[in-house]
DRENLO-155779 format. One line per field, with one value per residue: x negated, z, y negated of N, C-alpha, C in turn; residue in one letter; chain. Coordinates in steps of 0.02 Angstrom, whole numbers, plus 50000, padded with zeros to 5 digits. Example, Ala and Ser with C-alpha at 12.3 -4.5 7.8 and 13.67 -1.06 7.14 Angstrom:
nu: 49340	49358
nw: 50390	50354
nv: 50284	50112
cau: 49385	49316
caw: 50390	50357
cav: 50225	50053
cu: 49340	49355
cw: 50390	50394
cv: 50165	49998
type: a	s
mol: A	A
***
This chain:
nu: 49423	49384	49345	49419	49536	49645	49740	49738	49817	49749	49705	49827	49867	49768	49803	49923	49893	49909	50040	50115	50231	50256	50137	50145	50260	50216	50110	50178	50261	50162	50103	50214	50235	50113	50125	50233	50173	50075	50156	50222	50112	50069	50182	50183	50061	50088	50190	50120	50030	50119	50172	50057	50028	50140	50124	50009	50034	50119	50026	49928	50002	50035	49913	49884
nw: 50932	50769	50668	50551	50418	50400	50477	50528	50546	50648	50727	50778	50850	50946	51022	51073	51157	51296	51321	51319	51255	51155	51082	51038	50957	50858	50804	50752	50656	50573	50522	50455	50356	50289	50236	50149	50059	50004	49939	49847	49771	49715	49639	49550	49486	49424	49338	49254	49196	49127	49036	48964	48911	48830	48739	48673	48610	48489	48402	48387	48323	48203	48139	48098
nv: 49175	49210	49128	49145	49126	49205	49336	49508	49671	49735	49629	49585	49697	49696	49584	49630	49732	49743	49765	49910	49961	49866	49874	50006	49997	49906	49978	50090	50027	49974	50092	50142	50044	50055	50184	50166	50078	50162	50254	50170	50128	50249	50280	50172	50193	50316	50276	50187	50277	50359	50267	50234	50359	50380	50276	50314	50437	50418	50354	50452	50551	50489	50482	50609
cau: 49434	49330	49338	49451	49599	49699	49735	49760	49855	49706	49707	49891	49864	49724	49842	49979	49868	49931	50109	50114	50288	50246	50082	50172	50305	50175	50073	50226	50280	50104	50098	50271	50220	50057	50151	50272	50125	50044	50207	50231	50052	50071	50236	50161	50009	50121	50225	50070	50004	50172	50175	49997	50036	50190	50099	49955	50060	50138	49967	49896	50046	50031	49848	49877
caw: 50864	50728	50613	50491	50404	50401	50528	50503	50595	50706	50769	50813	50900	51000	51064	51103	51192	51366	51322	51285	51211	51097	51044	51006	50904	50805	50772	50712	50597	50530	50488	50409	50299	50252	50199	50093	50010	49969	49894	49791	49730	49677	49590	49500	49448	49381	49286	49206	49160	49081	48983	48922	48876	48778	48687	48637	48571	48420	48364	48370	48276	48139	48109	48080
cav: 49153	49234	49080	49170	49092	49255	49388	49574	49709	49750	49570	49584	49751	49674	49539	49665	49792	49746	49789	49975	49970	49823	49903	50066	49974	49876	50032	50129	49987	49970	50156	50147	50000	50084	50241	50139	50052	50218	50282	50123	50130	50312	50274	50124	50227	50366	50240	50162	50335	50380	50217	50243	50423	50370	50231	50347	50492	50401	50338	50515	50586	50454	50493	50679
cu: 49374	49318	49364	49516	49658	49686	49758	49795	49813	49704	49772	49893	49822	49761	49897	49957	49891	50003	50113	50171	50281	50191	50106	50217	50265	50137	50119	50246	50223	50096	50154	50258	50164	50081	50192	50227	50092	50093	50218	50172	50051	50124	50216	50107	50039	50157	50177	50042	50055	50177	50116	50002	50085	50165	50044	49982	50081	50077	49931	49937	50041	49966	49839	49904
cw: 50822	50667	50547	50481	50402	50457	50498	50560	50657	50753	50810	50867	50960	51049	51102	51147	51265	51374	51283	51236	51147	51052	51005	50947	50844	50767	50728	50649	50548	50490	50437	50346	50257	50209	50139	50039	49970	49919	49835	49744	49686	49623	49533	49455	49400	49323	49233	49165	49108	49022	48936	48881	48818	48722	48646	48590	48500	48376	48342	48317	48207	48103	48084	48012
cv: 49172	49189	49107	49132	49140	49304	49454	49611	49725	49690	49568	49638	49731	49628	49576	49724	49798	49769	49854	49984	49928	49851	49964	50047	49947	49930	50074	50092	49982	50035	50165	50105	50028	50143	50217	50111	50107	50247	50236	50124	50192	50308	50227	50156	50277	50332	50214	50220	50359	50332	50224	50307	50415	50326	50264	50401	50472	50385	50403	50553	50555	50467	50564	50692
type: x	x	x	x	x	x	x	x	x	x	x	x	x	x	x	x	x	x	x	x	x	x	x	x	x	x	x	x	x	x	x	x	x	x	x	x	x	x	x	x	x	x	x	x	x	x	x	x	x	x	x	x	x	x	x	x	x	x	x	x	x	x	x	x
mol: A	A	A	A	A	A	A	A	A	A	A	A	A	A	A	A	A	A	A	A	A	A	A	A	A	A	A	A	A	A	A	A	A	A	A	A	A	A	A	A	A	A	A	A	A	A	A	A	A	A	A	A	A	A	A	A	A	A	A	A	A	A	A	A
***
């Protein structure tokens, strides 16, 4: 016990290390979730950039 109130995926992998199939499953799921998070983050960033771009363009056009 590391006196933490939360656990992370590495803690779970440490517990599952004796079962190769379980460790493999957990590792694959972890990578899958990480990839989804990266994709969501990129999509969210692109959406914010598009919104900022759209909100800036009318202001620039009005000032010309």
